[in-house]
C-alpha positions as CSV (number, residue, x, y, z in Angstrom):
1,M,0.0,0.0,0.0
2,D,1.5,3.4,-1.1
3,F,0.8,5.7,1.9
4,S,2.6,8.6,0.3
5,A,0.2,8.4,-2.7
6,I,-2.7,8.4,-0.2
7,G,-1.3,11.5,1.5
8,G,-1.1,13.2,-1.9
9,K,-4.7,12.4,-2.7
10,I,-5.9,13.7,0.7
11,K,-4.0,17.0,0.1
12,E,-5.4,17.2,-3.5
13,L,-9.0,16.7,-2.3
14,R,-8.6,19.0,0.7
15,K,-7.4,21.9,-1.5
16,L,-10.1,21.2,-4.0
17,L,-12.7,21.6,-1.3
18,G,-11.0,24.7,0.1
19,L,-10.3,23.2,3.5
20,S,-7.3,24.0,5.6
21,Q,-5.4,21.2,7.4
22,K,-6.9,22.5,10.7
23,E,-10.5,22.2,9.3
24,L,-9.9,18.7,7.9
25,A,-8.3,17.6,11.2
26,A,-11.1,19.0,13.5
27,G,-12.6,16.1,15.6
28,I,-10.4,13.5,13.8
29,C,-6.8,14.1,14.7
30,T,-4.3,17.0,15.1
31,Q,-3.4,19.4,12.3
32,A,0.2,18.2,12.7
33,Q,-1.0,14.6,12.1
34,I,-2.7,15.7,8.8
35,S,0.5,17.4,7.7
36,K,2.5,14.3,8.3
37,I,-0.1,12.1,6.5
38,E,-0.1,14.4,3.5
39,K,3.7,14.3,3.3
40,G,3.7,10.5,3.6
41,D,5.8,10.7,6.8
42,V,3.3,8.5,8.8
43,Y,0.8,5.8,8.1
44,P,-2.7,7.0,8.9
45,Y,-4.7,4.7,11.2
46,A,-7.4,3.0,9.2
47,S,-10.0,4.6,11.5
48,T,-8.5,8.0,10.8
49,L,-8.5,7.4,7.1
50,Y,-12.1,6.4,7.2
51,L,-13.1,9.6,9.0
52,I,-11.0,11.8,6.6
53,S,-12.8,10.2,3.7
54,Q,-16.2,11.0,5.2
55,R,-15.2,14.7,5.7
56,L,-13.8,14.9,2.1
57,G,-17.0,13.3,0.8
58,V,-15.5,10.2,-0.9
59,D,-15.6,6.5,-0.3
60,V,-12.5,5.3,1.6
61,N,-11.5,3.1,-1.4
62,Y,-10.8,6.3,-3.3
63,F,-7.5,6.5,-1.5
64,F,-6.3,3.1,-2.6
65,D,-4.7,2.5,-6.0
66,I,-6.8,0.8,-8.7
67,G,-6.1,-2.9,-9.0
68,T,-4.8,-3.5,-5.5
69,T,-8.0,-4.9,-4.1
70,P,-8.6,-1.8,-2.0
71,R,-11.4,-3.2,0.2
72,L,-9.2,-6.1,1.2
73,D,-6.3,-3.8,1.9
74,Y,-8.4,-1.6,4.1
75,V,-9.7,-4.4,6.2
76,K,-6.3,-5.9,6.5
77,E,-4.9,-2.6,7.7
78,V,-7.6,-2.3,10.3
79,S,-6.9,-5.8,11.5
80,R,-3.1,-5.0,11.6
81,Q,-3.7,-1.9,13.8
82,L,-6.0,-3.9,16.1
83,V,-3.3,-6.5,16.6
84,I,-0.7,-3.8,17.3
85,A,-2.9,-2.1,19.9
86,R,-3.8,-5.4,21.4
87,R,-0.2,-6.5,21.9
88,K,0.6,-3.1,23.4
89,L,-2.3,-3.6,25.8
90,D,-3.7,-0.3,24.5
91,Y,-7.3,-1.1,25.0
92,E,-8.4,2.6,24.6
93,E,-7.0,2.5,21.0
94,V,-8.7,-0.9,20.4
95,K,-12.0,0.7,21.5
96,Q,-11.4,3.8,19.3
97,I,-10.8,1.7,16.2
98,V,-13.8,-0.6,16.8
99,K,-16.1,2.3,17.5
100,T,-15.1,4.0,14.3
101,E,-15.3,0.9,12.0
102,E,-18.7,-0.2,13.4
103,K,-20.1,2.6,11.2
104,N,-18.2,1.4,8.1
105,P,-20.2,-0.8,5.7
106,L,-17.1,-2.7,4.8
107,F,-17.5,-4.2,8.3
108,S,-21.2,-3.9,9.2
109,Q,-22.3,-5.6,6.0
110,N,-19.7,-8.4,6.0
111,R,-19.9,-11.2,8.6
112,R,-16.2,-12.0,8.6
113,N,-15.2,-8.4,8.9
114,L,-17.8,-7.7,11.6
115,Q,-16.4,-10.7,13.5
116,I,-13.1,-8.9,13.9
117,L,-14.8,-5.9,15.5
118,L,-17.0,-8.0,17.9
119,W,-14.0,-10.1,18.9
120,H,-12.0,-7.0,19.8
121,K,-15.1,-5.4,21.4
122,G,-15.1,-8.3,23.8
123,I,-11.4,-7.7,24.5
124,Y,-11.7,-4.0,25.4
125,V,-14.9,-4.5,27.3
126,Y,-13.3,-7.0,29.6
127,H,-10.1,-5.1,30.1
128,M,-11.7,-1.7,30.5
129,T,-14.8,-2.5,32.4
130,N,-14.1,-6.0,33.8
131,N,-17.6,-7.1,32.6
132,V,-17.0,-10.8,32.1
133,K,-20.5,-11.7,31.1
134,K,-20.6,-9.0,28.4
135,A,-17.2,-9.8,27.1
136,L,-17.9,-13.5,26.7
137,S,-21.2,-12.6,25.0
138,H,-19.3,-10.6,22.4
139,F,-16.9,-13.5,21.9
140,E,-19.8,-15.9,21.4
141,E,-21.6,-13.5,19.0
142,A,-18.4,-13.2,17.0
143,I,-17.9,-16.9,16.7
144,N,-21.5,-17.5,15.7
145,L,-21.2,-15.2,12.8
146,T,-19.1,-17.7,10.9
147,H,-18.8,-21.0,12.7
148,D,-20.0,-24.1,10.9
149,K,-18.5,-27.5,11.6
150,I,-14.8,-26.8,11.2
151,W,-13.2,-24.2,13.5
152,T,-11.4,-21.5,11.6
153,E,-8.1,-19.9,12.7
154,R,-9.8,-16.7,13.7
155,E,-12.5,-18.5,15.6
156,L,-9.7,-20.3,17.6
157,E,-8.1,-16.9,18.2
158,I,-11.4,-15.8,19.8
159,I,-11.5,-19.1,21.9
160,I,-8.0,-18.2,23.2
161,S,-9.3,-14.7,24.2
162,K,-12.1,-16.5,26.1
163,G,-9.4,-18.6,27.9
164,I,-7.5,-15.4,28.8
165,V,-10.6,-14.0,30.5
166,F,-11.1,-17.2,32.5
167,F,-7.4,-17.2,33.5
168,E,-7.5,-13.6,34.6
169,E,-10.6,-14.3,36.7
170,G,-8.8,-17.2,38.4
171,Q,-11.0,-19.9,36.8
172,L,-7.9,-21.9,36.0
173,E,-9.4,-25.3,35.2
174,T,-12.0,-23.7,32.9
175,A,-9.2,-21.7,31.2
176,L,-7.2,-24.9,30.7
177,E,-10.2,-26.7,29.2
178,V,-10.7,-23.8,26.7
179,Y,-7.0,-23.8,25.7
180,E,-6.8,-27.5,25.3
181,F,-9.9,-27.5,23.1
182,A,-8.3,-24.8,21.0
183,H,-5.1,-26.9,20.8
184,E,-7.1,-29.9,19.7
185,Q,-9.0,-28.0,17.0
186,L,-5.8,-26.2,15.8
187,Q,-4.4,-29.6,14.7
188,Y,-7.2,-30.0,12.2
189,L,-6.2,-26.9,10.3
190,P,-4.4,-27.8,7.1
191,H,-2.5,-24.5,7.1
192,I,-1.8,-21.9,9.8
193,Q,-1.6,-18.3,8.4
194,D,-0.4,-16.7,11.6
195,G,2.2,-18.9,13.1
196,S,2.2,-17.0,16.3
197,I,-1.2,-18.5,17.3
198,K,0.5,-21.7,18.3
199,S,3.2,-20.1,20.4
200,R,0.6,-17.8,22.0
201,L,-1.6,-20.8,22.8
202,F,1.2,-22.9,24.3
203,Y,2.4,-19.9,26.3
204,N,-1.1,-19.4,27.8
205,I,-1.4,-23.1,28.5
206,A,2.0,-23.0,30.3
207,R,0.9,-20.0,32.4
208,V,-2.2,-21.9,33.6
209,L,-0.2,-25.0,34.4
210,T,2.2,-23.0,36.5
211,R,-0.6,-21.5,38.5
212,L,-1.9,-25.0,39.0
213,G,1.5,-26.2,40.3
214,R,2.1,-28.4,37.3
215,F,5.6,-27.0,36.6
216,N,7.1,-29.7,34.5
217,R,4.2,-29.8,32.1
218,S,4.4,-26.1,31.9
219,I,8.1,-26.3,30.9
220,T,7.3,-28.9,28.3
221,Y,4.7,-26.6,26.6
222,C,7.2,-23.7,26.7
223,K,9.9,-25.8,25.1
224,E,7.5,-26.9,22.3
225,A,6.6,-23.3,21.8
226,I,10.3,-22.2,21.6
227,D,10.9,-25.0,19.0
228,W,7.9,-23.7,17.0
229,C,9.2,-20.1,17.2
230,I,12.6,-21.2,15.9
231,E,11.0,-23.2,13.1
232,K,8.9,-20.3,12.0
233,E,11.7,-17.8,12.6
234,D,9.3,-15.8,14.7
235,L,10.7,-14.0,17.8
236,F,7.2,-13.1,19.2
237,L,7.0,-14.4,22.8
238,L,10.5,-16.1,22.6
239,A,11.8,-14.0,25.5
240,E,8.7,-14.6,27.6
241,L,8.9,-18.3,27.0
242,H,12.5,-18.5,28.2
243,Y,11.6,-16.4,31.2
244,H,8.6,-18.6,32.0
245,I,10.8,-21.8,31.9
246,G,13.2,-20.1,34.3
247,Y,10.3,-19.1,36.6
248,N,9.1,-22.7,36.6
249,Y,12.6,-23.9,37.6
250,E,12.7,-21.2,40.3
251,L,9.5,-22.6,41.7
252,L,11.0,-26.1,41.5
253,K,14.0,-24.7,43.5
254,E,16.4,-25.6,40.6
255,I,18.1,-22.2,40.7
256,N,21.0,-22.9,38.3
257,R,18.5,-23.9,35.5
258,A,16.3,-21.0,36.4
259,K,19.2,-18.5,36.1
260,S,20.3,-20.0,32.8
261,Y,16.9,-19.5,31.1
262,M,16.3,-16.1,32.6
263,E,19.7,-15.0,31.3
264,K,18.6,-16.2,27.8
265,S,15.3,-14.3,28.1
266,L,17.2,-11.2,29.1
267,I,19.4,-11.4,26.0
268,I,16.4,-11.7,23.8
269,F,14.5,-8.8,25.5
270,E,17.6,-6.6,25.0
271,L,17.9,-7.6,21.3
272,Q,14.3,-6.7,20.8
273,M,14.9,-3.4,22.7
274,D,12.1,-4.3,25.0
275,D,13.0,-2.9,28.4
276,K,9.7,-3.6,30.2
277,Y,11.1,-6.6,32.1
278,T,14.9,-6.2,31.9
279,S,15.4,-4.4,35.3
280,F,13.2,-7.0,37.0
281,I,15.1,-9.9,35.5
282,K,18.5,-8.4,36.2
283,S,17.6,-7.9,39.8
284,K,16.3,-11.4,40.2
285,I,19.5,-12.9,38.6
286,A,21.6,-10.6,40.8
287,K,20.0,-12.1,44.0
288,W,21.1,-15.5,42.9
């Protein structure tokens, strides 16, 4: 997707309508953001692009080059931004994107696209309001939009989100049942598009097992997830998985093994320039 071309089209239409950058930005974003978008310096959020298109009086697909399946590109971009916000735990951003796209016919009139929004609605509802019943209801509604006999990859993603809610609520056995069901169904998929689903699932299973005191089983799942990450050349959760193995060994009082895995996790966190946990891990290693 050529975002510099999109910026140029926005500028062209804005000037044609006699709007200033400030007038275009009002209620959508900052004037500085519009300036950066028009210059091609930043990628506009899909939700921002949609609102800009409404103000300029054109369909959002106007901004995508002919022949590049613009509708698919737009939905993919929204999905990508939701993933980024979700992984950053920025639930306010998740909510903003969902609220904006609920008005977009590309989502409201397409079951699979609407499913993306309902799934993420359940996520932000739980994390922002702690309304478990409402969150689970959104997840079920999302699944029912597409589910037939065979579970799809996205439906299993939603199942994992359900498991996370049960885990966070301390319903560990229920969470484990949900995760194990997802694991069973995942094996029936002939091809996995997003390889991280398996490492994320195994990591979540491992966390439950640790809470339940089943440390060696937790370690086994972490090691399988690490092998999967290496096979797929995907660093996502690789540091967390090494740390979790170390944590399990710490609980088993096998300090030398714990230290070894935590040192590995520290190296990976540092290579990823992720400093959220480095101080904590360093202090833990120093005590040993």
